[in-house]
Steps between C-alpha positions, in 0.01 A plus 500: 500500500641837397571741787314832499766663717733765362846375398806664649861416417733568793875552461607251767838441662405304810607787724290670766334769286393272217390224741276754673366624165413150379290426808343847508397491132351153539335535841406866529439594135363156399709480183646207305868553570767382255848538648797536266864485601748647253816302579819688410728232642459563872309184599596134538257228391427430867416864566273516195314189618463646851366827359246318284384291798450816706265646238264210566445635853410841360199410285693539175332348192822441308872568545754537219877522526655656188873452451612817321869482600636440151292781350615726785863424414462533122307827513648669804784347705715467190480875441556586865827304483599662171426841654660422840176634646511583871242745637684779686821300437376247755186300424475254207123566458419152626131558575435809290597326178309177558171669589433603140531139381283366780236762425506430125462124556214553748322742265521246217359232731213730602420555133509123430230425758299815428537631856279783622760627745873484556650546847832539677612533861722807477474767764438866418844604616741341253602446139330167430148648497602722208679218317205262517235765436680641197556164327145385580348821360699457177458125451165431668308827455160339540570343840440720803791501748435406865758569774371413850829562685536845344136605514449405867850611606557170679791439734685169501368436852140549384549255214659239726216527753237464223665182371530355849134577575405309185707195592776552246826342610832644384844595629392845618834562671671467162237729347624790716747562217390563145729283284491512120725242337591461134784382280646855504508544878289517813365808676421503873277757666422524871479736795872584467467616139239754612778680689805684368752349740414142593666210316316181417572222755717217372227239526263707283710417193372181333855382417759470774881523492666156509833559322799646687792447261555690174431334164555583135209522259523540124211628288505465121322736261439484127368816334388622841309186598591245766645178355706334776567479874835376629586378152184292457273594210131558575205424274322826585610819679239427769702192596804722550303744716379214722852358537653838581224575752547163670874565537488868595212477747702262717737792564218745576605698192248741349336628816426870520239761584351704215369849564326658203221716366168328453275562200258683728764743627599367841832353606504124548741262672523127436754231578602249238728208428614451142831315480473401133380836364770702676783264405379461141456874446842582647664226294325611181582866559867417551508299178342794317770734629750282316303445180299817428614845395480808720194636320320166497542485877386862538176465304423159646507651847257777401257270323517219755434740786190628319393143417525401868307806613209433259501131594484591869211740435276246324568620147609167350235526225621844385630449140823690573603203717522283186715769333741499794514120502604509134785735587613291799496181295709658224771606748565140603655367177853497646415441868637146513737356758544359849499697824676376816341592836627448854220417745518560875246516784269795417716648225670422168731668252600453138854373451516536123377387159610312191352590161594467131364855463696659785586855394770514765738364238874574498510535121506878530659537841456431868344758729766681701780288356555525124348651184517322165231685307635855540821691561593757763460775236154366413395534866637856520317607184178332611511686833559833325191456282294366793585809710429750220132577565556560871813710433282723281226520764730600785697745283189678372348519847834604656496228765 
């Protein structure tokens, strides 16, 4: 028998906000709730099964888990690596970048089942509400958006109490922290990140430090894309990211606190752990310093910074993003080689690189040692011409 209830598709992660929303939409608004999890590589099979089982307690009609990790890499992560994108020179856009892909997948799902409504659990105080709303309005314009957490200005304590009162069992102690995990890093929000001075406690980080001795790690690139880890070829760059994350996270590498400007104008603070992104970006950037020209590096920095800003501010669907991706891809033709990293507890550094395209060649001289491509007289004449415009300026202005 066909249900006469209204259909609502809920962007579902299994966290506190979306768990509350699922029960509220089903119980209080009497809707047929379809939960959809857009998996960007942050869940194990066991976690996905546990999340699906929990939806059965919440009155959900159907749950879908959509693995969009490969699409996320091909259409986004690849370009963030090529652009060495770090928001405010710190944050690898772990959550901000994946939200667009989750929202697009959820909007497509809502269209496929002809949903009346589409919902998410974002609060009214952060970036995610804008990211989800914007994509939904563009890709699912006929579905009205419902946001219980935002509209009722619910606290985490209120949501937990509501779930307990309705007999929903969960690890509520763990839910005190808002954790968003994906292939490109994990963000952690809690009471400490609402302050300007308190650090996140050690046990709030999902991955703990277990390594105490330094290790070498080599990362191979071909035309800007990951091809090997410690000399072993990978079938797909995602495999390399997983391997690098598994190694680096054991050292507690990639932990930091990001402070930035939100889309809505406030300052925001969030902790994160992203061993693979930070090591990969640093390795790639170092390789580029050896293989690209001065002006390639200069314009890449300008464009990549703009690309990261638009990505952070929910503008993935803006056509100029495709134009910038074309530029970034074109710059990678000679970015091939191997980068050697030295890993230590909570920090790492790049030791060096090897590349067939290394522009630090000795064919024309060695910096600070010898010159083969010019003479002493050439250098003197070059300096005379280089100084000419400023000599004129200071002479004319009598300075």
